[in-house]
KOLDOTI-185540 format. One record per residue (C-alpha): x negated, y negated, z. Coordinates in steps of 0.25 Angstrom, whole numbers, plus 5000, padded with zeros to 4 digits. Example, Ala and Ser with C-alpha at 12.3 -4.5 7.8 and 13.67 -1.06 7.14 Angstrom:
2
495150185031
494550045029
% end
This chain:
409
493249394993
493449524986
494749564979
494949664990
494949565001
496049575011
496949455015
496249435028
494949435021
495449335011
496049245022
494749245030
493949215018
494849095014
494749035028
493249045028
493148985014
494048865018
493248845031
491948845024
492348745013
493248665021
492548535017
492848565002
494248535000
494248574985
493648714988
494548735000
495748714991
495148814981
494948914993
496448894997
496948914983
496149044982
496649094996
498049064991
497949164980
497149274987
497749255001
499149304997
499349444993
500349414981
499449304975
498249384977
498849494969
499249404958
497849354958
497249494958
498249534947
497749414938
496349464940
496649604936
497249544923
495849504918
495849354917
494749294908
493549234915
494049084913
495449114918
495749064932
496849104941
498049004942
497548894952
498148864965
498448724969
498848674983
499148814988
500248844977
499848954966
500348934952
501149064953
501948994965
502448874958
503948864959
504748904947
505748814941
507148834947
508048934941
509548914942
510249014952
510849134946
512249184950
512249244964
512049394964
512449484975
511249544982
511149694985
511449734999
510249725008
509849845018
509149755028
509549605030
508549495034
507149475031
506149585031
505149585043
503749535039
502649645038
501149635040
500649665026
499249665022
498849555033
500049465029
500949455042
502149385035
502249455022
503649515021
504249625012
504749564999
506249584996
506549634982
507549574973
508849644970
508949724958
509649664946
511049714943
511249814932
511449754918
512949794913
513149844899
513749774888
515149794892
514849774907
515149924910
513949994907
512449984906
511649914894
511250014883
509850054884
509449984871
510049854876
509749854891
508549774896
507449834903
507849874917
507149794928
506349874938
507049874952
506349794962
505949864975
506949834986
506549875000
507949855005
508449974996
507650075004
508550175011
507650175024
507550025025
508450015037
507950145043
506550085045
507149975054
506949975069
505750085069
504550065078
503150085074
502150165082
500650155082
499950295084
498950315094
497450305091
496250385097
495350275104
495550325118
495450475114
494150435106
493550365119
493850485127
493150585117
491950495116
491850485131
491950635132
490850655122
489950555129
490150625142
489850765135
488550715129
488050645142
488450775150
487650865140
486450775141
486550785156
486650935155
485450935145
484550855155
484950935167
484851075161
484051075148
484551195141
485051235127
486451255133
486551105136
486551065121
487851135119
488751025126
487850915119
488150985105
489650995108
489750845112
489050805099
489950895091
491150835097
490650695094
490450735080
491750795078
492450675085
491750575076
492050665064
493450705065
494050595074
495350535068
495150385067
496450305070
496750165065
496650055074
497849985080
497549855072
497549935059
498850005061
499549875064
499249835049
500349885040
499849865026
498349905022
497849855009
498449774997
499349844986
498549844973
497249794980
496449924979
496849934964
496449784960
495149774969
494549914966
493949984954
494950044944
494850124931
496150054926
496249924917
496549794924
498049794918
498249934925
497649884938
498549764938
499749854936
499349944947
499149824956
500549784953
501149914956
500349934969
500749794974
502249824971
502149954979
501449884991
502549784992
503649894992
502849975002
502949855012
504449905014
503850025021
503349945032
504749935038
504550085042
503750075055
502350135055
502150115040
500850065035
500450045020
499050055013
498650005000
497450044992
496950174998
495750254993
496150364983
495450504988
494350544979
494250414971
493550284972
494350204962
495750254964
496650214976
497950254983
498950134981
499650134994
499950225006
501050215016
500850275031
501850295041
501650395053
500950515048
501450495033
500650435022
501150405008
500150364997
500750284986
500350264971
500950144964
501150134949
501550024940
502050094928
503050084916
504450094920
505150224915
505250374919
504150444927
503950594931
502950674938
502150764929
501150824938
500650814952
499850694948
500450644935
501750554932
502350554919
502950424912
504150474903
504150414890
505250494882
504550624878
503250574882
502650574897
501450494900
500650554912
500150464923
499150514934
499550504948
498550544958
499350544971
499350694972
497850684974
498050584985
499150684991
498150794991
496850734995
496350765009
495950615011
497450565009
498250695012
497650695026
497950555029
499250585037
500150705040
501050675028
500450615015
501250585003
501150514990
502050424981
502050354968
502750224966
502950174952
503250024948
503749994934
502849894927
503949844918
505449824917
506149964920
506150064931
505350184935
506150314934
505750464937
506150594930
507150664939
506450764948
505050714943
504750604953
503950684963
502650754959
502450904961
501650874973
502750784979
502350644975
503550554972
503450444961
504550344962
504850194960
504550094970
506050084977
506150244978
504750254982
504850164994
506150234998
505450374997
504150325005
504950255016
505850375018
504550465018
503850375029
505150375038
505250525038
503950545044
503950605058
502950485063
503650375055
503350245063
502050295068
500750225064
499750345064
498350275067
497650395061
498350395048
498150245047
496650265049
496650365038
497450275028
496550155032
495350235028
495950265015
496050115011
495150065000
% end
């Protein structure tokens, strides 16, 4: 199997291999061990990450024995700490299961509560900067989203297709061609070629400009692709270490985007073709109604950032500012992506790769062309609000879905 194989292809290949080698118990056990690793998205990500680190030729992946991975061995018990009051929850009870990437029972992961602030030496003020430990980056918590409760109770609607209309058009063209042939046979004259030419031109125009709509089976799927899959499986000009960091950032964004599935009509895409490039890709896209938002994930150093230009973000280091290219403005203007829906936008989500938080210069977190750059918590908040404010929120537009499916790598 290739590294870009889908979960359904992996499961089918595993069943076929087990059936073919059912007489060899040792080989069957090895097949089960391999399937245990690559059949689960999380364990498969860890395995792909291990491959990206460049292991030596003689190094082997940690073995799997009797269906238990080495990483799944229970850790020694830790004495319980003093109980801490949990923060108030907006929504009580377990989250409903979502169909994500072919896994029907996968649920959204609940984030851990943020640790309390460390008091100062006297218990009344913050710790001085020189003595304070590095701040821990806050975890994404979907229950802190302001629109979390507003998304409950909505109904999803599937937009109409074009199958019946296509049949009627084709029947009309066939009738026109047959009628023109009869006229040509009954009264052979140059004037009889006019209806034939008109029918032929109509057939060409219909086949060329007909808007293709996604099938009902396609629109029932909620997530397309795997976060970080296009980056780890395709060609890239970056080093393996940078690719591994990019995969981590895309995977974290993919998990956070699953909270948007609570909004009726939302569909998520991972790994789309970048217009005008055979190597680069668009990390994520979120679709709802007639709105499409393209998302770029970054796994960068914690600190202060600000937009310097339409396609450049700056990392502030005292008096020095490091320039980093962001190509989402090209995505926002290119005809292939800008015409995907009635309203198209872009967003940049930055994850800290170390202890610390991502901050932005006041008034400089939005580019001159209107592309915001935020952290993961504020970003999901803005994206959810933007989707819910659409006039067709809750509608699955089959024509927009078809265009987005065509952009998948």
